[in-house]
N, C-alpha and C positions, 0 to 999 in steps of 0.2 A: 828745063823743068826746075822748079823750086824744090829743094830738098828740105825735109823737116829738120829742125834742130832741137836739141834738148832744151828743157826749160831751166833757166837759172845759171847756166854756164855755157861757154862756147866749146863745142866739141871739134877738135882739129881734124877728125876723120872725115867729116862731112862739110868742111869749109874749103874754099879754094886754096890751093897750095901756091906759095910764091913761085914765080917763074924761075928764079935762081935755084930753088930746091928741085923743081921739076927737071931743070937742065942737069943738075948733079945726079939725080936718079937715072935719067936717061943715059947719061954717060956711063954710070956704073953698069946699067943693063947692057949697053952696047959693047962694053969691054969685058963682059962676063966675069965680073969680080965676084966669083963664087955664088951666083944666085942659085936658089934651090927651087925645085918644082913642088908646088903644094896644090891640093885639091880641096875645095870648099863647097859644101852643100848649102843651098838656100831654101827656105820654106816660109810661106805666109798663108794664113787662112782668115785674116781679119782685114777689113778696109779694102782699098784698091790693091789687090794682091799683085797684079802685074806691075803696077807703078812702084810698089814697094820693092819687088825683086830688082827692077831696073835701077832704082835708087841705091840698092845695096851693091850692085855691080859697079855703078859709078863711084860710090864712096870708097870701095876697095881700090879701084884704079887711081883715085885721087890721093891715096896714101903713099907718102914717100917710102920707097923700098919695095913697092908692089907693082907688078905689071900684069894685067889680065891678058892671058894668051888665048883662051877659048871660053866660050859660053855655050852651054847646052841648049837644046830646045826645052820648052816648058812642058811639064807633066802635071796633070791634075790627079790628086791622090786623096783617097778617103782617110780620115784621121785614124791613127793607131790607138788602141787601148781604151776606146770610149764607145758608148752606145751609138749604133748607126743612126745618123740623122741628128745627133745631138750637137754637132758643130758643123760649120761650113767646111767644104773640102779645101785641101791645100793646093797651092801652086808650088811646084818644086823645080829646082834647076841646080846644075853643078857648074862651078867656075874653076878653070885651071889657071894657076898663077905661076909666075916666076917671082921669087922674093929674096931679098937680102936680109929680111928680118928673121931673127931666131924664132922658134916656135912660140915661146912665151910672149913675145911682142906681137906676133901674128894673132894669138889668142886675145890679147888686150884690144887690138884693133877690131877683131870680130865682135867682141862684146860691146865696144863703143858704137859700132854700126847698129847693133841691135838696140842699144839704148837710145840712139838718135831717132829710131822709129818707135820709141815708147814701148819697148818690149817689157812685159811684166812677167816675172817668174813667181807666180803665186800658186800654181798647182801642177803636179806631174800630169802629162798628157793634156794639159789645158790648151785652149786656143792661143795662137801666137800671132802677134802683129808681124814678127820676123824672127826666124831662126837662122843663125849663121854658124855652121859647124865645120871644124877642120876635120876632114876625112883622112887625109894622109899628108905627110911632109917628107919629101924625098923618100928614102927607104927606112926612115927612122922608126924604131919600135920602142915604145916607152910605156911603163905602167904608172907613170906619174898621175895621181888622182886628179890633179888640176887639169891635165891634158893628156889623156891616154891616146897613144898613137900606134897604129892607125885607129880610127874610131872603132870602139869595141863592137858595135852592132852594124857597121856599114856592110859587112859581107852578107847580111841576111835581109837587107832592105832594098827592094826593087826601086823605090822612089829615089834612092841614091845611085844604085848600080846602072839603071836604064839611062838616065841622062848623062852619067859619067861615060858610059860606053859610046853614046852619041858624040860627046865632045872629044873623046880620045879612044878610038877603036882598039888601040894596042895597050890600053891601060892595064896595070896590074896593081892589086892591093897587097902591100907588103905583108908577108906571112900567110897569105891566103891564095895567091895566084891570080891568073887572068880574070879581069872583070867579066868578060864574055862568058866564061865558064861558071862563075859565081851566079850570074844572072840566070843562066839556064837551070840552076839548081833551086831557085826560089820562085814563088808564085808572083805573077804580075797582077793578080786580082786587085781591082780598085786602084790601079796605076795606069793612067791613060795619057798618051801623048796628045798635046794640044797643038796640032799643026797650024791652027788659026792664030796662034800667039807667038810672039818673037821678042827675045831680048836682044838689044843692040850691043855689039862689042864696042867698048869705048874707043874713040878715034885717037 
């Protein structure tokens, strides 16, 4: 599949990574040189939503220092905070990663992947070509305004909790407890599993 690229410059996140770099990353992953577990949520409600989500999964996997370990099923979700029917529905998924990148670098990569799919940040709750949000990074808890960890609203969002639970049934959200219990406490209205759709785990 041909992945979109940004206009005017080359984005390393969505370009092929040299084999030598891949070998180094694989070696670091295999020898467990302190990789951290991270959870990333994906959402898209413009264009070819499934293709966009798959492209985001592939772009994350293509990033040195990141290995995708699990990809959730796809969920279809009504947009939050807007008039019903005013926007297309979202496709959402969750990706579980092992990464040697620090949180700040992981955030930069997430934003670069968004930009590669022409993400525009023009209005709150507006339609999105692609959202890539860091939900949790190891057990880290941080109030940094640039990257609050865990994600401050993840515990109340079924479109994050449901796919995350599918990808990791034993998952826990730092500071909030087991994802299974959090999901039981929120409504799943407007959040529907799409068994007919599938994201591929990168090989």
